[in-house]
Structure formats: structure tokens, C-alpha cells
C-alpha positions in Angstrom: 67.9 142.9 176.9 70.6 143.5 174.1 73.9 144.7 175.6 75.2 147.7 173.8 77.3 151.0 174.6 74.1 152.6 175.2 73.7 151.3 178.3 76.2 153.7 179.9 73.6 156.3 178.8 70.9 154.8 181.0 69.6 155.6 184.3 71.3 153.8 187.1 69.1 155.0 190.1 66.9 152.3 191.3 69.2 149.4 190.1 70.9 146.9 192.4 75.0 147.7 192.2 77.8 145.8 193.6 81.3 147.0 194.0 83.3 144.4 191.9 86.6 146.1 192.1 88.0 149.3 194.0 91.2 151.2 194.7 89.5 151.6 198.0 89.6 148.1 199.3 87.0 148.6 202.0 84.4 149.4 199.0 84.5 145.8 197.5 81.7 143.8 197.9 79.2 146.5 198.8 75.9 145.5 197.3 72.6 147.4 197.4 70.2 150.0 195.6 71.5 153.0 193.8 69.5 155.9 195.8 71.5 158.7 194.0 74.3 159.7 191.6 76.4 162.8 191.5 79.1 163.6 189.1 81.7 161.7 190.8 79.9 159.3 193.0 76.9 156.6 193.5 75.3 156.7 196.6 74.3 152.9 197.5 71.7 151.9 200.3 73.3 148.8 201.9 72.0 147.3 204.9 70.1 150.5 206.0 72.9 152.7 205.6 74.0 155.1 202.6 77.6 154.3 201.3 79.1 156.9 198.9 81.1 155.1 196.0 83.5 157.0 193.9 83.0 156.1 190.4 86.5 156.7 188.7 88.3 154.1 191.1 85.5 151.3 190.9 84.0 148.5 188.6 80.4 148.0 189.2 78.2 145.1 188.6 74.3 146.3 187.6 71.7 144.0 187.5 69.3 145.8 184.9 65.5 145.7 185.4 65.3 142.3 183.1 67.8 140.5 185.4 71.1 140.8 183.2 74.1 141.7 185.2 76.3 144.0 183.4 79.9 145.1 184.5 80.6 148.7 183.9 83.8 150.6 184.5 83.1 153.5 186.7 85.5 155.7 184.5 83.0 155.4 182.0 80.2 156.7 184.0 82.0 159.9 185.6 79.9 162.9 184.8 76.5 164.3 185.6 74.0 161.8 184.9 71.9 164.4 182.8 74.9 165.3 180.6 75.9 161.4 180.3 72.3 160.8 178.2 73.5 163.4 175.5 76.9 162.1 175.5 78.5 160.2 172.2 79.6 156.9 172.6 82.5 155.3 170.7 82.6 151.8 170.3 85.9 150.3 171.3 85.7 146.9 169.8 
């Protein structure tokens, strides 16, 4: 899979996610499948328990469908999932 800014516009429900960094120390290291997404949070199923993680204060590692692991800052993902698809992405590099 080619890593492009368009990954931010993709669907994250069903992917495996890990919280790599967070302002909330108790959230660091949470790993599981993304079962739902709201404007400001991801809901991750971790050990048969749903954990709600704030997007804007966290950095996530997502395992894409082809096995590639991508690190994404949650600040880039804030917003309703259906609106994120329409959002124009500016390249920062």
C-alpha cells in the first residue's frame, strides 16, 4: 500500500489500532479493534471491553488491511468520519 495523505480520508472502523502517545497517560498502550468513531473519539475494543480514546490528544498506530502500520496524529482525524472523506488534504512536505 502506498502511504499518502489520502489515508486520513479512509475508514478506520475495523482496523487494529494502538495508542502510541497520549496526554492521558492511562491510554498509552491500549490496543484493539476500532469498533466505532465519533467526531472527537475512537471506541476501541480492548480485552472484551470498550475504551473511548480522545483523538485530539493522542497519536495512533493503525494496522492497515495489507499489514502496513501507519502512525497518524489524532489531531488530523478530528471531525465526523463522513465529513473527513470530503476534506481537502494539504501536503505538509
